[in-house]
C-alpha positions as CSV (number, residue, x, y, z in Angstrom):
1,M,0.3,-0.1,-0.2
2,Q,1.5,3.0,-1.1
3,I,1.0,6.2,2.1
4,L,1.4,9.7,1.6
5,I,2.2,11.3,5.4
6,V,1.6,14.9,5.6
7,D,2.4,16.9,8.8
8,D,4.6,19.9,9.5
9,D,6.4,17.9,12.4
10,P,9.6,16.4,10.7
11,G,9.9,14.1,13.9
12,L,6.2,12.7,13.5
13,R,6.7,12.3,9.8
14,Q,9.8,9.9,10.0
15,S,9.1,8.0,13.2
16,L,5.1,7.6,11.1
17,A,7.8,6.3,7.7
18,L,9.6,4.2,9.8
19,L,6.3,1.9,11.5
20,L,4.5,1.9,8.9
21,G,7.7,1.0,6.5
22,E,8.2,-2.0,9.2
23,S,4.3,-2.8,8.0
24,G,5.7,-3.6,4.6
25,H,4.0,0.0,3.1
26,A,5.7,2.4,0.7
27,C,5.6,5.9,2.5
28,V,6.5,9.4,1.3
29,A,6.4,11.9,3.7
30,E,5.6,16.0,2.7
31,G,5.3,19.1,5.0
32,D,4.5,21.8,2.4
33,P,0.5,20.6,2.0
34,A,0.1,22.4,-1.3
35,R,3.0,19.9,-3.0
36,A,1.1,17.0,-1.0
37,L,-2.1,17.5,-2.8
38,E,-0.1,18.0,-5.9
39,R,1.3,14.5,-5.9
40,A,-1.7,13.3,-4.7
41,R,-3.6,14.5,-7.7
42,G,-0.8,13.1,-9.7
43,E,-1.1,9.7,-8.6
44,G,-5.1,10.0,-9.3
45,G,-7.0,11.7,-6.4
46,E,-8.3,8.3,-5.6
47,A,-6.5,7.9,-2.0
48,L,-8.3,6.9,1.4
49,V,-7.6,10.0,4.1
50,L,-6.7,9.8,7.2
51,M,-7.1,12.3,9.5
52,M,-4.5,12.8,12.1
53,S,-5.0,16.1,14.9
54,A,-4.0,16.9,18.7
55,Y,-6.1,19.6,18.8
56,G,-9.4,17.9,17.0
57,N,-12.5,16.9,19.0
58,E,-15.7,14.9,18.0
59,D,-16.9,17.4,16.4
60,A,-13.8,17.7,14.3
61,A,-13.5,13.9,13.4
62,I,-17.2,14.4,12.0
63,A,-16.6,17.3,10.0
64,A,-13.4,15.4,8.4
65,M,-15.7,12.7,7.8
66,R,-18.4,14.6,6.4
67,E,-15.6,16.4,3.9
68,G,-14.3,12.7,2.8
69,A,-11.9,11.4,5.6
70,Y,-11.9,7.5,6.2
71,D,-11.1,7.7,9.8
72,Y,-9.8,10.4,12.4
73,L,-7.0,9.7,14.8
74,H,-6.0,11.7,17.9
75,K,-2.4,12.8,18.8
76,P,-0.4,11.6,20.0
77,F,-1.4,7.8,18.4
78,R,-0.5,4.8,19.6
79,P,1.3,2.6,17.0
80,D,-1.2,-0.2,16.9
81,E,-4.1,1.6,16.5
82,V,-2.5,3.6,13.2
83,T,-1.4,-0.4,11.8
84,L,-5.2,-1.1,13.0
85,T,-7.2,1.4,10.8
86,L,-4.1,0.9,7.9
87,R,-5.3,-2.6,8.1
88,K,-9.7,-1.5,7.8
89,A,-8.6,1.1,5.3
90,Q,-6.8,-1.6,3.2
91,E,-9.7,-4.3,3.2
92,R,-12.0,-1.9,2.5
93,E,-10.6,-0.4,-0.2
94,R,-10.3,-3.8,-1.9
95,L,-14.1,-4.4,-0.9
96,R,-14.6,-1.0,-3.0
97,R,-12.8,-2.5,-6.0
98,E,-13.9,-5.9,-5.6
99,V,-17.6,-3.9,-5.5
100,A,-16.5,-2.0,-8.6
101,S,-15.5,-4.9,-10.8
102,L,-18.7,-6.7,-10.1
103,R,-20.7,-3.9,-11.1
104,A,-18.6,-3.2,-14.1
105,T,-19.3,-7.1,-15.4
106,L,-22.4,-6.6,-14.7
107,G,-22.9,-3.5,-16.1
108,T,-21.2,-5.4,-19.3
109,G,-24.2,-7.6,-19.2
110,L,-26.7,-5.2,-19.0
111,V,-25.3,-2.4,-21.6
112,K,-25.5,-5.3,-24.3
113,D,-28.8,-4.8,-24.5
114,E,-27.9,-1.5,-25.5
115,V,-24.8,-0.9,-27.5
116,V,-24.9,-3.8,-30.4
117,A,-21.5,-5.1,-30.4
118,E,-21.1,-8.2,-32.3
119,S,-18.0,-7.3,-34.2
120,T,-14.6,-7.5,-32.6
121,A,-13.6,-4.0,-32.8
122,M,-16.9,-3.2,-30.7
123,R,-16.8,-5.6,-28.4
124,K,-12.5,-5.0,-27.5
125,L,-13.9,-1.4,-26.8
126,L,-17.2,-2.5,-24.4
127,E,-14.4,-4.6,-22.6
128,L,-12.4,-1.2,-22.3
129,A,-15.5,1.3,-21.4
130,G,-15.9,-1.5,-18.7
131,R,-12.7,-1.0,-17.4
132,A,-12.8,2.5,-17.6
133,A,-16.4,2.6,-16.0
134,G,-14.6,1.8,-12.4
135,S,-12.4,4.6,-12.2
136,R,-13.1,8.1,-11.6
137,S,-10.9,9.6,-14.2
138,T,-12.5,11.8,-17.1
139,V,-13.1,10.0,-20.3
140,L,-13.3,11.0,-23.9
141,V,-15.5,9.5,-26.4
142,T,-13.9,10.4,-30.0
143,G,-16.1,9.0,-33.6
144,E,-17.7,10.4,-36.6
145,S,-20.9,11.7,-36.4
146,G,-23.7,9.3,-35.7
147,T,-21.7,6.6,-34.4
148,G,-23.3,6.6,-31.3
149,K,-20.9,8.1,-28.4
150,E,-23.6,9.3,-26.4
151,V,-25.0,6.0,-26.4
152,L,-21.3,4.5,-25.4
153,A,-21.5,7.6,-22.9
154,R,-24.7,5.9,-21.0
155,A,-23.0,3.1,-20.8
156,V,-20.0,4.3,-19.0
157,H,-22.3,5.4,-16.6
158,R,-24.5,2.3,-16.5
159,M,-21.5,0.3,-15.5
160,S,-20.0,2.8,-13.0
161,P,-20.4,2.6,-9.6
162,R,-22.4,6.2,-9.7
163,S,-25.0,4.3,-12.3
164,E,-27.8,4.8,-9.5
165,A,-27.2,8.7,-9.8
166,P,-28.2,11.3,-12.4
167,F,-26.9,10.9,-16.4
168,V,-26.7,14.8,-17.4
169,A,-26.3,15.2,-21.2
170,V,-25.5,18.6,-22.8
171,N,-24.6,19.4,-26.3
172,C,-22.0,22.3,-26.1
173,A,-22.7,23.0,-30.0
174,A,-26.6,23.8,-29.3
175,I,-26.5,26.4,-26.8
176,P,-25.7,30.3,-27.4
177,E,-22.2,30.9,-25.8
178,H,-24.0,33.5,-23.2
179,L,-26.1,30.8,-21.7
180,L,-23.4,28.1,-21.8
181,E,-22.0,28.8,-18.6
182,S,-25.6,29.8,-16.8
183,E,-27.0,26.6,-18.0
184,L,-23.4,24.8,-16.7
185,F,-22.6,26.5,-13.9
186,G,-25.8,28.1,-12.8
187,H,-26.7,31.6,-11.2
188,V,-27.9,33.6,-8.9
189,R,-30.7,36.3,-8.7
190,G,-30.1,39.0,-10.0
191,A,-26.9,37.9,-12.1
192,F,-28.3,39.1,-15.4
193,T,-31.5,40.3,-16.9
194,G,-34.0,37.9,-16.6
195,A,-32.5,35.8,-13.8
196,T,-35.6,36.4,-11.1
197,Q,-34.5,33.5,-8.8
198,D,-31.0,31.2,-8.2
199,R,-30.8,28.5,-10.3
200,P,-28.3,25.3,-10.0
201,G,-26.3,24.1,-12.7
202,L,-25.9,20.7,-14.7
203,F,-22.8,20.3,-12.5
204,E,-25.1,20.4,-9.3
205,A,-27.4,18.7,-11.2
206,A,-25.2,15.6,-12.1
207,D,-23.7,15.8,-8.7
208,E,-22.6,12.4,-8.0
209,G,-23.5,11.1,-11.4
210,T,-21.9,11.5,-14.3
211,L,-22.0,14.8,-16.5
212,F,-21.8,14.1,-20.6
213,L,-20.3,17.2,-22.9
214,D,-21.2,16.5,-26.1
215,E,-19.5,18.4,-28.6
216,I,-16.4,19.8,-25.9
217,A,-14.6,21.0,-29.0
218,E,-16.8,23.1,-29.5
219,L,-16.9,24.7,-25.9
220,P,-16.0,28.5,-26.3
221,P,-12.8,29.6,-25.0
222,A,-13.8,31.2,-21.8
223,L,-15.6,28.3,-20.4
224,Q,-12.6,26.0,-21.1
225,A,-11.2,28.0,-18.6
226,K,-13.7,27.5,-16.1
227,L,-14.2,23.8,-17.2
228,L,-10.5,22.9,-16.4
229,R,-10.8,24.6,-13.2
230,V,-14.1,22.3,-12.2
231,L,-11.9,19.2,-13.3
232,E,-8.8,20.0,-11.1
233,D,-10.3,21.4,-7.8
234,G,-14.1,20.3,-7.9
235,Q,-15.9,23.3,-7.1
236,I,-18.0,25.6,-9.1
237,R,-19.4,28.9,-9.1
238,R,-22.7,30.2,-10.2
239,V,-22.6,33.3,-12.2
240,G,-22.9,35.9,-9.8
241,D,-22.2,34.4,-7.2
242,Q,-19.4,35.2,-4.5
243,R,-18.8,31.7,-3.4
244,T,-17.8,28.4,-4.8
245,R,-19.9,25.1,-4.4
246,A,-18.1,21.6,-4.1
247,V,-19.5,19.0,-6.5
248,D,-18.8,14.9,-7.1
249,V,-19.1,14.9,-11.0
250,R,-17.7,12.6,-13.2
251,V,-16.9,13.7,-16.5
252,V,-17.8,12.2,-20.0
253,A,-16.9,14.4,-22.8
254,A,-17.1,13.5,-26.7
255,T,-16.8,15.1,-29.9
256,A,-16.4,14.4,-33.4
257,R,-14.0,16.7,-34.3
258,P,-10.1,15.9,-34.3
259,M,-9.0,17.3,-31.0
260,E,-5.4,17.3,-31.2
261,E,-6.2,19.1,-34.5
262,A,-8.6,21.7,-33.0
263,V,-5.6,22.3,-30.1
264,R,-2.9,22.6,-33.0
265,Q,-5.0,25.5,-34.2
266,G,-5.3,27.2,-31.0
267,A,-9.1,26.8,-30.7
268,F,-8.5,23.9,-27.7
269,R,-6.7,24.5,-24.4
270,E,-3.9,22.4,-24.7
271,D,-4.3,21.9,-21.0
272,L,-8.0,21.0,-21.0
273,F,-7.7,18.7,-23.7
274,Y,-5.3,16.5,-21.4
275,R,-7.2,16.8,-18.6
276,L,-10.4,15.2,-21.0
277,N,-8.2,12.4,-22.3
278,V,-7.2,10.5,-19.5
279,I,-9.3,7.7,-21.1
280,R,-10.2,7.6,-24.8
281,L,-12.8,5.6,-26.0
282,H,-12.8,5.7,-29.5
283,L,-15.8,4.4,-31.6
284,P,-15.2,3.1,-35.2
285,P,-17.3,3.8,-38.7
286,L,-19.7,1.5,-39.1
287,R,-18.3,0.9,-42.5
288,E,-15.6,-0.6,-40.6
289,R,-17.7,-3.1,-38.2
290,P,-19.9,-4.0,-41.0
291,E,-20.9,-7.5,-38.5
292,D,-22.7,-5.1,-36.2
293,V,-25.5,-4.1,-39.4
294,P,-27.2,-7.3,-39.3
295,A,-28.2,-6.3,-35.1
296,L,-28.4,-3.0,-35.5
297,V,-31.5,-3.7,-38.5
298,T,-32.7,-5.3,-35.9
299,R,-33.1,-2.8,-32.9
300,F,-34.4,-0.2,-35.4
301,A,-36.8,-1.9,-36.9
302,Q,-38.1,-2.8,-33.0
303,E,-38.3,0.8,-32.2
304,A,-39.9,1.4,-35.7
305,A,-42.7,-1.2,-35.3
306,R,-43.4,0.5,-31.4
307,R,-43.7,3.6,-33.0
308,L,-46.0,2.7,-35.8
309,G,-47.9,0.2,-33.5
310,R,-47.1,-2.7,-36.4
311,P,-44.4,-5.0,-37.3
312,V,-41.7,-4.1,-39.0
313,S,-39.7,-7.0,-40.8
314,L,-36.9,-7.2,-43.7
315,T,-36.5,-9.9,-46.3
316,P,-33.2,-11.6,-47.4
317,R,-32.6,-9.4,-50.0
318,A,-33.1,-5.9,-48.1
319,L,-31.0,-7.3,-45.6
320,A,-28.0,-8.1,-47.6
321,R,-28.7,-4.1,-49.6
322,L,-28.2,-2.6,-45.7
323,C,-25.4,-5.0,-45.4
324,E,-23.2,-4.0,-48.6
325,H,-24.1,-0.1,-48.0
326,S,-21.3,2.7,-46.4
327,W,-23.1,4.2,-44.4
328,P,-21.0,7.5,-44.3
329,G,-23.7,8.9,-41.7
330,N,-22.8,6.1,-39.3
331,A,-25.8,4.6,-37.2
332,R,-27.7,7.3,-37.8
333,E,-28.0,6.9,-41.2
334,L,-29.4,3.5,-41.1
335,R,-31.5,4.1,-38.0
336,N,-33.4,7.3,-40.4
337,A,-33.1,4.7,-43.5
338,L,-35.1,2.3,-41.9
339,E,-37.8,4.7,-40.1
340,R,-38.4,5.9,-43.6
341,A,-38.8,3.1,-45.4
342,A,-40.9,1.9,-42.7
343,T,-43.1,4.8,-42.3
344,L,-43.6,5.6,-46.1
345,S,-43.8,1.5,-47.2
346,G,-47.3,0.5,-47.4
347,H,-46.4,-2.8,-46.1
348,E,-44.7,-5.0,-43.0
349,R,-42.1,-6.7,-44.9
350,L,-39.9,-4.8,-46.0
351,D,-38.1,-5.2,-49.5
352,A,-34.5,-3.9,-50.9
353,D,-36.5,-1.2,-52.9
354,D,-38.5,-0.3,-50.1
355,F,-34.6,1.6,-49.2
356,D,-33.5,4.8,-51.3
357,L,-29.8,4.6,-50.5
358,S,-28.9,7.5,-52.9
359,A,-26.0,10.0,-51.7
360,G,-27.2,12.0,-48.6
361,H,-30.5,10.3,-48.5
362,G,-31.1,8.7,-44.8
363,G,-29.0,10.9,-42.3
364,N,-26.3,13.9,-41.6
365,G,-23.2,11.7,-43.3
366,A,-20.2,12.7,-45.2
367,G,-22.3,11.0,-48.5
368,G,-22.7,14.4,-50.2
369,D,-24.7,17.0,-50.2
370,A,-28.1,16.1,-51.7
371,L,-30.9,16.0,-49.3
372,D,-34.7,14.4,-50.2
373,L,-36.8,17.3,-49.0
374,K,-39.6,16.1,-50.1
375,G,-39.0,12.0,-48.5
376,E,-37.6,14.0,-45.0
377,V,-41.1,16.4,-44.9
378,E,-43.3,13.6,-45.9
379,A,-41.6,11.3,-43.2
380,V,-42.5,14.1,-40.7
381,E,-45.7,14.4,-41.4
382,A,-46.2,10.7,-41.7
383,S,-45.4,10.8,-38.0
384,V,-47.3,13.6,-36.3
385,I,-50.3,12.3,-37.9
386,R,-49.8,8.7,-36.3
387,R,-49.2,10.7,-33.0
388,A,-52.2,12.5,-33.5
389,L,-54.5,9.8,-34.2
390,A,-53.0,7.9,-31.0
391,V,-53.8,10.6,-29.0
392,A,-57.4,11.1,-30.0
393,G,-57.6,7.2,-30.1
394,G,-57.9,6.5,-33.7
395,N,-61.2,9.3,-34.0
396,R,-60.1,10.7,-37.1
397,R,-62.1,13.7,-36.7
398,E,-60.6,14.6,-33.7
399,A,-57.6,14.2,-34.9
400,A,-58.2,16.1,-37.9
401,Q,-59.1,18.8,-35.1
402,Q,-55.6,18.9,-33.4
403,L,-54.1,18.7,-36.5
404,G,-55.8,21.9,-38.1
405,V,-56.9,20.3,-41.3
406,S,-59.6,18.9,-42.8
407,L,-61.5,15.8,-42.0
408,R,-61.2,14.7,-46.0
409,T,-57.1,16.3,-46.3
410,L,-56.6,13.5,-43.4
411,F,-58.5,10.9,-44.8
412,Y,-56.2,11.3,-47.8
413,K,-53.0,11.6,-45.9
414,I,-54.0,8.5,-44.0
415,R,-54.3,6.8,-47.5
416,K,-51.3,8.2,-49.1
417,Y,-49.0,6.5,-46.3
418,G,-50.9,3.1,-45.6
419,L,-52.0,4.1,-42.2
420,S,-55.2,2.3,-42.2
């Protein structure tokens, strides 16, 4: 067991090091608290803390343990008391790691229902994600758009000791810069026009859980510095507030943009990149793992069937065509293509001809700029009509009123999209 001894008394540091060294522990002593903290963070920041003081009382012991200390010892200490407390701490740490390992093993089984991993590449990635889930280190998920980075981030959360706590997701590119700071860190009343009451941010909402920062490469420079401080000291400050608040949040970030390139261009802080890139999980594009396509098709067909309220299946010819496609938009494009075919076809069993896999049709992939506006609009229209009919309990007149169209128009749309 590695032990870091921190005390301003050099004699006590030496005697403790001798005592613990005789018990087989590797000891390092520090008299400067700042250097000790830096050294502890360099080792990963997951140490058990034993507090010792000659001036404390019961209140001080309770306060220390409330802040995360494992135990509290009074000075002058008895050697047997120190060694016994350390043995108990070692046993607790062994049990903690065992529980984390069991959680990861169990979690891997659970997330297999969410993460398709038929290919060797994805099985290895899921195994790595399980090992990463047991730590407190930040995780950077990389991969092309549509590969399923948020799905993998949720899997890491599900396999972690934080699985019972919140998973909070935010897209850093989707929120205007002047609102993003308040969204992340919260604000106090009067911080800006419209701030009529105190409001916690997403870091506080994710306390003891996981915060997923999607499109992290798009985070504005000013917020990059603030995020770095949070990752380093676990403290956030609401906009307009004078005091800081402690948060215990595991950050998982994701990006489709090459981060090293963003750092070279000066668009992203190098120190923040290294702080985020402790564990990297890279999702390969779908074209590099065609073995996953049939399982994804099965899953997306089941999802479409639930939305449509009718069975959805594919002929062997249709499945073969989907397996041959390169899917530049990855799993997202595949899902969109299957949902479009299921929505617009008038039958339950989809054939190859039901799929339009022309460039740009089916997702936001890199397959070209051509977009089938008519197809996209019709797919959305059919989905809205289906929801209106469901809300109206199948009453077409009531559904037409909800949609703001005539009953005749609704009948025409129902026939057109095969919704009867």
